C-alpha positions in Angstrom: 0.0 0.0 0.0 2.9 2.4 0.8 4.4 2.0 -2.7 1.0 2.8 -4.3 0.6 5.9 -2.2 4.1 7.1 -3.2 3.3 6.4 -6.8 0.0 8.4 -6.6 1.9 11.1 -4.9 4.5 11.3 -7.7 1.7 11.3 -10.2 0.0 14.2 -8.5 3.3 16.2 -8.5 3.9 15.4 -12.2 0.4 16.6 -13.0 1.1 19.8 -11.1 4.3 20.4 -12.9 2.6 19.9 -16.3 -0.2 22.3 -15.3 2.5 24.9 -14.4 4.2 24.3 -17.8 0.9 24.9 -19.6 0.2 28.1 -17.8 3.8 29.3 -18.4 3.9 28.4 -22.1 0.4 29.8 -22.7 1.2 33.2 -21.1 4.6 33.4 -22.9 3.0 32.7 -26.3 0.1 35.1 -25.6 2.0 38.0 -24.0 5.7 37.1 -24.1 6.8 40.2 -26.1 4.5 42.5 -24.1 5.9 41.2 -20.8 9.4 41.7 -22.0 8.6 45.2 -23.1 7.0 45.9 -19.6 10.2 44.7 -17.9 12.3 46.9 -20.2 10.2 50.0 -19.2 10.3 49.1 -15.5 14.1 48.8 -15.4 14.3 52.6 -14.7 13.4 52.6 -11.0 13.7 50.0 -8.3 10.1 50.3 -7.0 8.6 50.1 -10.5 10.9 47.2 -11.2 9.7 45.4 -8.0 6.1 45.8 -9.0 6.7 44.6 -12.6 8.5 41.6 -11.2 5.5 40.7 -9.1 3.1 41.2 -12.0 5.1 39.3 -14.6 6.0 36.4 -12.4 2.4 36.1 -11.2 1.4 35.6 -14.8 4.4 33.4 -15.9 4.5 31.4 -12.6 8.2 31.1 -13.1 10.8 33.3 -11.4 13.4 31.6 -13.6 11.7 32.9 -16.8 11.5 36.4 -15.3 15.2 36.2 -14.4 16.2 35.2 -17.9 14.3 38.1 -19.4 15.9 40.5 -16.8 19.4 39.0 -17.4 19.0 39.7 -21.1 18.7 43.4 -20.2 21.2 43.4 -17.4 24.1 41.5 -19.0 26.8 43.6 -20.4 25.7 46.6 -18.3 22.9 47.6 -20.7 20.8 48.5 -17.6 21.6 49.1 -14.0 21.9 46.1 -11.8 19.9 47.6 -9.0 16.5 47.6 -10.7 17.3 44.2 -12.1 17.8 42.9 -8.6 14.5 44.6 -7.6 12.7 42.7 -10.3 13.9 39.5 -8.8 12.7 40.5 -5.4 9.3 41.1 -7.0 9.5 37.8 -8.9 10.0 36.0 -5.6 6.8 37.6 -4.3 5.0 36.9 -7.5 5.5 33.1 -7.3 3.7 33.1 -3.9 0.4 34.4 -5.4 -0.6 31.1 -7.1 0.3 29.3 -3.9 -2.2 31.5 -2.0 -4.9 30.7 -4.5 -4.2 26.9 -4.3 -4.3 27.1 -0.5 -8.0 27.6 -0.6 -10.5 24.9 -1.5 -11.1 25.8 -5.1 -10.8 22.4 -6.7 -14.5 22.6 -7.7 -13.5 25.3 -10.2 -11.3 22.9 -12.1 -14.1 21.4 -14.4 -15.2 24.9 -15.4 -11.6 25.8 -16.3 -11.3 22.6 -18.3 -14.5 23.4 -20.2 -13.7 27.1 -20.9 -10.1 26.3 -21.8 -11.1 23.5 -24.2 -13.6 25.7 -26.0 -11.1 28.6 -26.2 -8.4 26.3 -27.5 -10.5 24.5 -30.1 -12.8 27.3 -31.2 -10.7 30.3 -30.7 -10.1 32.0 -34.0 -7.3 34.2 -32.7 -3.9 32.7 -31.6 -4.1 34.6 -28.3 -7.5 33.1 -27.5 -6.1 29.6 -28.0 -3.1 30.5 -25.8 -5.4 31.7 -23.0 -7.4 28.5 -23.4 -4.1 26.6 -22.7 -3.6 28.8 -19.6 -7.1 27.9 -18.3 -6.5 24.2 -18.8 -3.2 24.5 -17.0 -4.7 26.1 -14.0 -7.4 23.4 -14.0 -4.7 20.7 -14.0 -3.0 22.5 -11.0 -6.2 22.5 -9.0 -6.9 18.9 -10.0 -3.4 17.8 -8.9 -3.9 19.4 -5.5 -7.1 17.5 -5.1 -5.2 14.3 -6.1 -2.5 15.0 -3.6 -4.9 15.5 -0.7 -6.9 12.4 -1.6 -3.7 10.4 -1.9 -2.4 11.4 1.5 -5.8 10.8 3.3 -5.6 7.0 3.4 -1.9 7.1 4.3 -3.1 7.1 8.0 -3.2 3.3 7.5 0.2 3.2 6.0 2.7 3.4 8.9 5.7 2.8 6.6 4.9 6.0 4.7 4.5 8.0 7.8 7.7 6.6 9.3 9.6 7.4 6.1 8.4 11.0 6.0 9.0 11.5 9.8 12.6 10.3 9.4 13.2 12.6 6.5 11.6 15.7 8.0 12.7 15.1 11.6 15.6 17.6 11.4 14.8 21.2 10.2 18.2 21.6 8.5 17.7 18.3 6.7 14.2 19.5 5.6 15.7 22.7 4.2 18.4 20.9 2.2 16.0 18.2 0.9 13.5 20.9 -0.3 16.2 22.9 -1.9 17.4 19.8 -3.8 13.9 18.9 -4.9 13.1 22.4 -6.0 16.3 22.5 -8.1 15.4 19.2 -9.7 11.7 20.2 -10.3 12.6 23.7 -11.5 9.6 24.9 -9.6 9.2 26.3 -6.0 5.4 26.4 -6.5 5.3 22.6 -6.9 7.4 21.9 -3.8 5.5 24.4 -1.7 2.1 22.9 -2.8 3.4 19.5 -1.9 4.5 20.7 1.5 1.0 22.3 2.0 -0.5 18.9 1.3 1.8 17.1 3.7 1.1 19.7 6.4 -2.7 19.4 5.9 -2.5 15.6 6.3 -0.3 16.1 9.4 2.6 14.2 7.9 5.0 16.9 8.8 5.1 19.2 11.9 4.4 22.9 11.4 8.1 23.7 12.0 9.2 21.1 9.5 6.7 22.6 7.0 8.3 26.0 7.4 11.8 24.6 7.0 10.7 22.9 3.8 9.3 26.2 2.5 12.7 27.9 3.3 14.4 25.1 1.3 12.0 25.6 -1.7 12.8 29.3 -1.7 16.5 28.6 -1.6 16.4 26.0 -4.3 14.5 28.2 -6.7 17.5 30.7 -6.6 19.9 27.9 -7.6 18.3 27.3 -11.0 19.1 30.7 -12.5 22.6 30.5 -11.3 23.3 27.2 -12.9 21.4 27.8 -16.1 21.2 31.6 -16.5 24.9 32.4 -16.5 27.1 32.5 -19.6 30.3 30.4 -19.4 33.4 32.6 -19.1 31.4 35.8 -18.4 31.5 36.6 -14.7 29.1 39.6 -15.2 26.3 37.3 -16.3 26.3 35.7 -12.8 25.7 39.0 -11.0 21.9 38.9 -11.0 21.5 35.2 -10.1 24.2 35.4 -7.4 22.5 38.6 -6.0 19.2 36.8 -5.9 20.8 33.8 -4.2 22.4 36.0 -1.6 19.1 37.6 -0.7 17.5 34.2 -0.3 20.4 32.8 1.7 20.5 35.7 4.1 16.8 35.4 4.6 17.0 31.7 5.4 19.9 32.3 7.9 17.9 35.0 9.7 14.6 33.0 9.9 15.9 29.4 10.4 16.7 29.7 14.2 13.1 31.0 14.9 11.1 28.4 13.0 9.3 27.0 16.1 8.1 30.3 17.6 7.1 31.5 14.1 5.1 28.3 13.5 3.4 28.7 16.9 2.5 32.3 16.2 1.2 31.6 12.7 -1.0 28.7 13.9 -2.7 31.0 16.4 -3.6 33.3 13.5 -4.3 30.5 10.9 -5.1 27.1 12.4 -5.2 25.4 9.0 -1.7 24.0 8.5 -2.0 24.3 4.7 -3.0 27.9 4.8 -0.4 28.6 7.4 2.3 27.2 5.1 1.2 29.4 2.2 1.1 32.5 4.5 4.6 31.9 5.7 5.8 31.5 2.1 4.3 34.9 1.1 5.4 36.7 4.3 9.0 35.4 4.0 9.3 36.8 0.5 7.6 40.1 1.4 9.9 40.5 4.3 13.0 39.9 2.1 11.7 42.5 -0.3 11.2 45.1 2.4 14.7 44.4 4.0 16.7 44.4 0.7 14.9 46.9 -1.5 16.9 49.8 -0.1 20.4 48.3 0.3 20.4 46.9 -3.3 22.8 49.6 -4.3 25.5 48.3 -2.0 24.9 44.7 -3.0 25.1 45.7 -6.7 28.4 47.5 -6.1 29.9 44.4 -4.4 28.7 42.1 -7.2 30.1 44.5 -9.9 33.4 44.6 -8.1 33.8 40.9 -7.6 32.3 39.9 -10.9 33.7 42.3 -13.5 32.6 42.6 -17.1 34.5 40.2 -19.4 36.4 42.0 -22.1 34.9 41.4 -25.6 36.4 38.6 -27.6 39.1 39.6 -30.1 37.4 37.3 -32.6 34.8 39.4 -34.5 33.0 36.2 -35.5 32.2 35.3 -31.9 28.4 35.7 -31.3 27.7 38.2 -28.6 24.0 37.8 -27.8 23.0 34.2 -28.6 22.1 33.2 -25.1 21.6 29.5 -24.8 19.8 29.8 -21.5 17.0 31.8 -23.2 15.9 29.0 -25.5 13.1 28.0 -23.1 11.5 31.4 -23.5 10.9 32.0 -27.3 10.3 35.8 -27.0 13.6 36.2 -25.2 15.5 33.9 -27.5 14.1 35.8 -30.6 15.2 39.1 -29.0 18.7 37.7 -28.6 18.7 36.5 -32.2 17.6 39.9 -33.4 20.3 41.6 -31.4 22.9 39.3 -33.0 21.5 40.1 -36.4 22.0 43.8 -35.7 25.6 42.8 -34.7 26.0 41.4 -38.2 24.5 44.6 -39.5 27.1 46.6 -37.7 29.9 44.7 -39.4 28.2 45.0 -42.8 27.7 48.7 -42.2 31.4 49.1 -41.5 32.3 47.1 -44.6 29.9 49.2 -46.8 31.2 52.5 -45.3 34.8 51.6 -45.9 34.2 50.4 -49.4 34.0 53.9 -50.9 37.1 54.9 -48.9 38.9 51.9 -50.5 37.9 53.1 -54.0 38.8 56.7 -53.4 42.1 56.1 -51.6 43.4 53.0 -53.4 44.2 51.4 -50.0 45.2 47.8 -50.6 45.4 47.1 -46.8 41.8 48.3 -46.4 40.6 46.0 -49.2 42.1 43.0 -47.3 40.5 44.1 -44.0 37.0 44.4 -45.6 37.4 40.9 -47.1 38.3 39.5 -43.7 35.2 41.1 -42.2 33.1 39.2 -44.6 34.4 35.9 -43.1 33.0 37.1 -39.7 29.7 38.0 -41.3 29.4 34.5 -42.8 30.1 32.7 -39.5 27.7 34.9 -37.5 25.0 34.4 -40.1 25.5 30.7 -39.7 25.3 30.9 -35.9 22.0 33.0 -36.1 20.4 30.5 -38.5 21.3 27.5 -36.3 20.1 29.3 -33.1 16.8 30.2 -34.6 16.3 26.8 -36.3 16.8 25.1 -32.9 14.2 27.4 -31.4 11.7 26.6 -34.1 11.9 22.9 -33.3 9.6 23.8 -30.4 6.0 24.8 -31.0 5.8 28.6 -31.6 2.7 30.8 -31.9 2.1 32.6 -35.2 3.7 35.8 -34.1 6.9 34.2 -32.8 7.0 32.0 -35.9 6.8 35.0 -38.2 9.4 36.8 -36.2 11.8 33.8 -36.4 11.5 33.9 -40.3 12.1 37.7 -40.3 15.3 37.3 -38.3 16.6 34.5 -40.5 15.6 36.3 -43.7 17.3 39.6 -42.7 20.4 37.8 -41.5 20.7 36.0 -44.9 20.2 39.3 -46.8 22.9 40.9 -44.7 25.2 38.0 -45.5 24.4 38.5 -49.2 25.4 42.2 -48.9 28.7 41.1 -47.3 29.3 38.7 -50.2 28.6 41.5 -52.8 31.0 43.8 -51.1 33.7 41.1 -50.8 33.3 39.2 -54.1 32.3 42.0 -56.4 33.2 45.5 -55.1 36.5 44.5 -53.5 37.5 42.8 -56.8 36.7 46.0 -58.6 38.7 48.0 -56.0 41.7 45.7 -56.6 41.3 46.1 -60.4 41.2 49.9 -60.0 44.4 49.8 -57.8 46.2 47.4 -60.1 45.5 49.4 -63.3 45.8 52.8 -61.6 42.4 53.9 -62.8 41.3 57.4 -61.8 37.7 58.6 -61.6 36.7 62.0 -62.9 35.9 64.5 -60.3 32.2 64.5 -61.2 32.1 60.7 -61.4 33.7 60.2 -58.0 31.2 62.7 -56.5 28.3 60.8 -58.1 29.5 57.5 -56.8 30.0 58.9 -53.3 26.5 60.4 -53.2 25.0 57.2 -54.5 26.9 55.2 -51.9 25.7 57.5 -49.1 22.1 56.9 -50.1 22.6 53.2 -49.8 24.3 53.6 -46.4 21.5 55.8 -45.1 18.9 53.3 -46.2 20.8 50.5 -44.4 20.3 52.4 -41.1 16.6 52.8 -42.0 16.4 49.1 -42.6 17.8 48.4 -39.2 15.0 50.5 -37.7 12.3 48.7 -39.7 13.7 45.3 -38.7 13.6 46.1 -35.0 10.4 48.3 -34.7 8.2 46.8 -37.4 6.9 50.3 -38.2 4.8 50.3 -41.3 5.5 54.0 -42.1 9.2 53.4 -42.1 8.8 50.3 -44.2 6.8 52.2 -46.8 9.6 54.9 -46.7 12.2 52.2 -47.3 10.4 50.9 -50.4 9.9 54.5 -51.7 13.6 55.0 -51.4 14.1 51.9 -53.6 12.2 53.6 -56.4 14.2 56.8 -55.9 17.5 55.0 -55.9 16.6 53.3 -59.2 15.9 56.8 -60.7 19.2 58.1 -59.3 21.1 55.1 -60.8 19.6 56.0 -64.2 20.5 59.7 -63.8 24.1 58.8 -62.7 24.5 56.5 -65.7 23.2 59.2 -68.0 25.7 61.7 -66.6 28.5 59.2 -67.1 27.5 58.6 -70.7 27.4 62.4 -71.3 31.0 62.6 -70.1 31.9 59.7 -72.4 30.4 61.6 -75.4 32.5 64.6 -74.4 35.6 62.3 -74.8 36.9 62.9 -71.2 39.9 60.5 -70.7 39.1 59.7 -67.0 35.5 58.8 -67.9 36.6 56.6 -70.8 39.2 54.7 -68.7 36.8 54.2 -65.7 33.6 53.6 -67.6 33.2 49.9 -67.0 34.3 50.2 -63.4 31.9 53.1 -62.8 28.9 51.3 -64.1 29.7 48.1 -62.3 30.0 49.9 -59.0 26.5 51.5 -59.5 25.1 48.1 -60.4 26.5 46.4 -57.3 25.4 49.2 -54.9 21.9 48.9 -56.4 22.0 45.1 -55.7 23.0 45.8 -52.2 20.2 48.2 -51.8 17.7 45.6 -53.0 18.8 43.2 -50.2 18.6 46.1 -47.7 15.0 46.8 -48.7 14.0 43.2 -48.0 13.5 44.2 -44.4 10.4 46.1 -45.4 8.5 43.3 -47.0 7.5 41.2 -44.0 6.3 44.4 -42.2 4.2 45.5 -45.2 2.9 42.0 -45.8 1.8 41.6 -42.2 0.0 45.0 -42.5 -1.8 43.9 -45.7 -0.1 46.6 -47.8 1.5 44.4 -50.4 -0.1 43.3 -53.7 0.3 39.6 -54.7 1.9 40.6 -58.0 2.7 43.7 -60.1 1.5 41.9 -63.3 -2.0 42.7 -64.6 -4.5 39.9 -64.8 -4.1 38.3 -68.3 -7.8 37.5 -68.5 -8.7 41.1 -67.8 -6.6 42.3 -70.8 -8.8 43.0 -73.9 -7.7 41.0 -76.9 -5.2 43.0 -79.0 -4.8 45.7 -76.3 -1.6 47.7 -76.4 0.9 46.7 -73.7 1.2 48.8 -70.6 4.0 51.3 -70.6 7.2 50.1 -69.1 8.8 51.6 -66.0 8.4 51.3 -62.2 4.9 51.1 -60.9 4.0 53.5 -58.1 1.1 51.4 -56.9 3.1 48.5 -55.5 6.7 48.1 -54.3 9.2 46.2 -56.4 10.2 42.8 -55.0 
């Protein structure tokens, strides 16, 4: 009988973990980018950061997920460590809220949640509605698992072996703390362990003091996961936030541990129900830690910054800077990391493009070689981004994250193509110019420089479109594509006019001049690709620029050639 009870107990815990997973994944899919944006806004003041941490973690039911989002902001010194630590204090409080809900007898609500969640998931036309249906089902599973745990422990009164085993395990408060910390680290969920402790306390399998010691262990164990999984190898600064959170928890456990018995006695006078008493202690402990540490966070941050300095950037330009492996469990965070790495590729490509005209005008052989070496870094970074996003898409993504993943890969590939054009075409032309000592006419050099500057300016505009998804900027980028085509035609006409005048420099550089214009236009076409996903998502793209063949009257004259103003050129 004892083995059956333990088996049912593990099944109830597994169901609770799965319910938590469904709630977390549903919220991340429905509101992941919004929650990340909220955290970004809150990282300006410690009090706002604390409140945002409470709110976001209450929705996600995972302080680890909140910590990963916050670490993506805090790593590298992008934001101050103090509000980041304040978010973690709020996250610790946020995880206690679902425990408070589960401490009441609300298992009767589970069938309603199952029904509502199933209807929303099956019938919901919008992706967000389906995700919220998943959340409702997950909460229902959590309530059902609590009911299973209580029903499993009820007949254990007749299983002395189970009671003897639990009494031996939980007889020493320090042992209770260590066991709960280990179980929380394995389960990756303090909520699960605290709910299990509530069930054991309700069934009188553990003493009130032992229940409080187990809760302390669950709080300590939940701070271990971000430290083990949230830090980047070889970068001490990435461990500042998880170590700061662990220090807060550890100090709290040290302060409270000697007074577990009087605290348990006082709480039982206020709340005789052992299950509710356990939940109240869990909440009060984290609130007390927030009150104690919210003001001294500045000193703690200074110590962490001193002992965990920022790692110097790698000398290898092909080393990815933002592809955080620990963010893979949270798609919105991982996609933000991939987008930042794509912008890193863009920075290198922008440097290559900017120095290209310098190489043409100064005949600098050394610069030509440096630009070619930069393309090798672009190729390797593009490969890293594609592999990172591809691994992410192996998991189930919602429509919004799926589209964003394709946008990141597409823009990264187009940037890699730009790098190839610069390396394989423009730099070969530069070497040809240097070798043959070709000189541009003064007017021709000015035209090329102006054309090149237009392409460079639109590259920056493309970066903005890629990150913001702004429809107006995307339309502007496509409009610039039409203008650049007209400028190319005008520049070619000017060059031909100089040829007709018989100017020696123009005759000598004619082929080179036109090839440079052609390659810069090709680069511009790849740059403008950033606008198409944005315009397509907004419904502002036509399927084709061709007229319907059936609509053409027989024998009708062909439409005049030239760029159409009605739809952007693909």
